[in-house]
C-alpha positions as MATLAB code, in Angstrom:
seq = 'XXXXXXXXXXXXXXXXXXXXXXXXXXXXXXXXXXXXXXXXXXXXXXXXXXXXXXXXXXXXXXXXXXXXXXXXXXXXXXXXXXXXXXXXXXXXXXXXXXXXXXXXXXXXXXXXXXXXXXXXXXXXXXXXXXXXXXXXXXXXXXXXXXXXXXXXXXXXXXXXXXXXXXXXXXXXXXXXXXXXXXXXXXXXXXXXXXXXXXXXXXXXXXXXXXXXXXXXXXXXXXXXXXXXXXXXXXXXXXXXXXXXXXXXXXXXXXXXXXXXXXXXXXXXXXXXXXX';
ca = [
      82.779   76.088  101.871;
      86.061   76.483  103.774;
      87.426   80.004  103.471;
      91.060   80.078  102.368;
      93.553   82.940  102.135;
      96.936   82.766  100.383;
      99.575   85.489  100.739;
     102.693   85.825   98.577;
     105.692   87.512  100.209;
     109.289   88.014   99.126;
     111.287   87.360  102.303;
     110.762   86.033  105.841;
     109.490   88.959  107.981;
     107.458   90.567  105.167;
     104.444   88.465  106.129;
     104.542   89.797  109.699;
     105.327   93.434  108.879;
     102.744   93.876  106.123;
     100.038   91.333  106.937;
     100.691   89.846  110.376;
      97.435   91.196  111.752;
      95.357   89.871  108.875;
      96.989   86.438  109.108;
      96.317   86.273  112.853;
      92.777   87.593  112.547;
      91.626   85.251  109.822;
      93.391   82.257  111.341;
      91.583   82.964  114.623;
      88.290   83.159  112.720;
      88.818   79.690  111.268;
      90.069   80.704  107.836;
      92.775   78.403  106.464;
      95.762   80.636  105.737;
      98.831   79.856  103.619;
     101.888   82.069  103.189;
     104.220   81.569  100.231;
     107.693   83.020  100.817;
     109.758   83.468   97.661;
     113.286   83.589   99.147;
     115.107   83.030  102.436;
     116.210   86.655  102.733;
     119.896   85.734  102.543;
     121.019   89.292  101.754;
     119.475   90.949  104.802;
     121.428   93.041  107.253;
     121.499   91.862  110.870;
     120.440   93.661  114.044;
     121.979   91.620  116.926;
     125.803   91.833  116.989;
     126.053   88.229  118.211;
     124.597   87.044  114.886;
     126.463   89.477  112.642;
     128.697   86.852  111.008;
     125.729   85.039  109.506;
     125.638   87.632  106.700;
     126.133   86.678  103.047;
     129.635   88.188  102.937;
     130.862   85.970  105.804;
     129.282   82.638  106.833;
     126.353   83.077  104.424;
     124.078   81.272  106.861;
     121.449   83.971  107.313;
     118.889   82.290  105.075;
     118.840   79.118  107.119;
     118.609   81.104  110.336;
     115.744   83.166  108.968;
     113.814   80.023  108.084;
     113.747   79.319  111.820;
     112.541   82.845  112.507;
     109.833   82.355  109.890;
     108.652   79.156  111.590;
     108.434   80.951  114.948;
     106.503   83.848  113.408;
     104.107   81.425  111.696;
     103.403   79.763  115.040;
     102.763   83.128  116.699;
     100.255   84.047  113.975;
      98.465   80.686  113.956;
      99.450   80.104  110.345;
      98.121   76.792  109.001;
     100.505   76.348  106.096;
     103.786   77.841  104.924;
     105.578   77.160  101.637;
     108.765   78.355   99.974;
     108.339   79.014   96.265;
     109.888   76.085   94.399;
     110.909   74.506   97.721;
     113.174   75.907  100.410;
     116.357   77.374   98.952;
     115.254   77.319   95.307;
     115.283   81.106   94.938;
     117.722   83.436   96.644;
     117.276   86.988   97.903;
     118.306   89.298   95.032;
     119.292   92.185   97.291;
     118.527   95.781   96.451;
     118.710   97.000   92.840;
     122.254   97.283   91.533;
     123.914   95.032   94.115;
     126.099   92.023   93.180;
     123.552   89.694   94.805;
     121.317   90.115   91.758;
     123.910   88.196   89.709;
     123.768   85.066   91.875;
     122.638   82.057   89.794;
     119.662   81.497   92.103;
     118.710   85.171   92.481;
     114.935   85.513   92.462;
     114.874   88.393   90.004;
     117.404   86.692   87.721;
     115.339   83.538   87.512;
     112.670   82.666   84.998;
     109.460   84.531   85.760;
     107.609   81.886   83.777;
     109.038   79.102   85.951;
     108.231   81.026   89.121;
     104.696   81.730   87.910;
     104.190   78.026   87.239;
     105.495   77.146   90.704;
     103.131   79.634   92.302;
     100.176   78.505   90.195;
     100.770   74.913   91.293;
     100.602   76.022   94.933;
      97.461   78.055   94.274;
      95.768   75.158   92.517;
      96.709   72.796   95.353;
      95.568   75.119   98.151;
      92.562   76.556   96.269;
      92.228   79.940   98.002;
      89.349   82.315   97.303;
      91.524   85.320   98.234;
      95.155   86.033   97.313;
      97.257   88.902   98.692;
     100.576   90.296   97.470;
     102.262   93.687   96.918;
     101.416   96.458   94.474;
     103.449   97.021   91.310;
     106.035   99.056   93.272;
     106.501   96.188   95.697;
     105.545   98.455   98.589;
     108.904  100.211   98.641;
     110.668   99.279   95.434;
     112.600   96.138   96.397;
     113.164   94.070   93.229;
     112.085   90.832   94.935;
     108.812   92.441   96.023;
     108.186   93.620   92.484;
     108.862   90.134   91.101;
     106.509   88.640   93.727;
     103.834   91.049   92.498;
     104.477   90.149   88.877;
     104.259   86.387   89.283;
     101.215   86.630   91.544;
      99.351   88.754   89.034;
     100.316   86.269   86.338;
      99.323   83.188   88.361;
      96.352   84.143   90.522;
      93.565   86.050   88.714;
      92.578   83.242   86.367;
      93.040   80.386   88.864;
      89.713   78.524   89.245;
      89.350   79.081   92.996;
      90.477   82.726   93.151;
      87.725   85.305   93.448;
      89.745   88.291   94.702;
      93.338   89.468   94.552;
      94.449   92.290   96.844;
      97.600   94.410   97.053;
      98.686   95.197  100.604;
      99.664   98.850  101.026;
     100.597  101.393  103.698;
      97.890  103.952  104.433;
      99.164  107.516  104.107;
      96.752  108.779  106.782;
      97.500  105.962  109.233;
     101.244  106.363  108.748;
     101.068  110.128  109.288;
      98.983  109.662  112.438;
     101.285  106.948  113.749;
     104.403  109.033  113.228;
     102.765  111.986  114.973;
     101.946  109.727  117.923;
     105.561  108.556  118.108;
     106.812  112.140  118.049;
     104.400  113.144  120.781;
     105.420  110.166  122.910;
     109.082  111.034  122.476;
     110.500  107.834  124.008;
     111.569  105.880  120.928;
     115.287  105.070  120.756;
     114.990  105.337  116.980;
     114.639  108.277  114.619;
     111.053  109.117  113.740;
     110.687  109.719  110.012;
     109.420  112.974  108.587;
     105.998  113.021  106.970;
     106.316  111.797  103.395;
     109.662  110.094  103.997;
     108.306  106.529  104.138;
     106.368  105.024  101.210;
     102.585  105.080  101.517;
      99.416  105.027   99.438;
      96.826  107.842   99.375;
      93.765  106.661  101.251;
      91.497  107.488   98.345;
      93.018  104.523   96.490;
      92.512  102.077   99.364;
      89.507   99.812   98.923;
      89.692   97.643  102.046;
      90.581   98.391  105.672;
      90.787   95.339  107.932;
      90.684   95.961  111.693;
      93.452   93.999  113.441;
      93.259   95.682  116.852;
      92.276   92.428  118.597;
      95.299   90.694  117.079;
      98.060   93.246  117.613;
      99.735   91.107  120.280;
     100.011   88.188  117.862;
     101.495   90.518  115.254;
     103.980   91.903  117.790;
     104.996   88.365  118.776;
     105.561   87.482  115.123;
     107.624   90.629  114.605;
     109.770   89.756  117.626;
     110.461   86.351  116.073;
     112.347   88.094  113.254;
     115.099   89.296  115.579;
     117.805   89.400  112.919;
     115.845   91.943  110.904;
     114.038   94.260  113.286;
     113.584   95.532  116.806;
     110.193   95.802  118.499;
     109.760   98.597  121.042;
     107.001   97.991  123.586;
     107.062  101.437  125.184;
     104.138  103.810  125.475;
     103.534  103.479  121.735;
     104.453  100.050  120.361;
     106.494  100.273  117.162;
     109.410   98.651  115.384;
     112.539   99.556  113.455;
     114.429   97.729  110.734;
     118.209   97.875  110.413;
     117.870  101.457  109.134;
     116.936  102.480  112.710;
     113.833  104.406  111.613;
     110.819  104.039  113.903;
     107.760  102.625  112.175;
     104.283  102.676  113.737;
     102.061   99.607  113.882;
      98.526  100.697  112.957;
      95.443   98.958  114.322;
      94.349   98.100  110.768;
      95.941   96.724  107.624;
      95.185   98.248  104.246;
      94.535   96.802  100.803;
      93.710   97.739   97.231;
      91.459   95.321   95.369;
      93.248   94.380   92.132;
      90.926   91.644   90.869;
      87.364   90.596   91.657;
      84.101   92.005   92.936;
      84.458   94.864   95.436;
      80.940   94.463   96.867;
      81.171   93.952  100.621;
      84.960   94.109  100.714;
      85.314   97.475  102.438;
      86.314   95.961  105.796;
      86.745   92.253  105.077;
      88.813   90.432  102.448;
      85.983   87.878  102.274;
      83.181   90.414  102.718;
      79.949   90.152  100.806;
      80.040   86.392  100.314;
];
């Protein structure tokens, strides 16, 4: 039976930041991988000054530009299939909580969760993955679109006929602490290195699955570079990246998950383990 993995992400770049290594690893191993992106990320800030006028408040062309970045990242990761929830442009980036963007008529969080769940379930039924990945109930760091992606995935995936496991991708507290210490020791980053506890993470005792991506870090880095409007990759002594907040973030050699649905047997180091 063909192994299939489906990942649900809120905006272009989330797939590469949170799960780029897993996508590249499983694609290289012959797993058919599909990413569902829920919005075009229209409300994002922009790193390169030459592209600054693409923002929502000016030309409002960032979403279209980011779809091109998403295509380049997908190619770098070896992604077999990419879909936008409801079709490209159906749902719009809601922005952070409390911003006017949440009132847009196409805002993801303002839309019908039932409609979005149906759209996702149709994609799941068509693709028939055994494993589905999305965020935890906090959305990783609290972004409303991430939380909605979690909600519709947990409504659509667990009882789908093909789905045997659902995982939440998380940031390991221990790996983050170690990575930040390494960046401080290296001392060459042009960005501020966060204090311990400043960035969101999950205690390692809650993590059920650690997937080694060390052989696929270069693919992940290439995918991250594709999202040039959103982040900067630093290839110095310790490879890392920074979003528009200019805070250095390490890139661990593993990606971390909490099993939310299904049998945990054999899944300690492999999303498909034990089968």
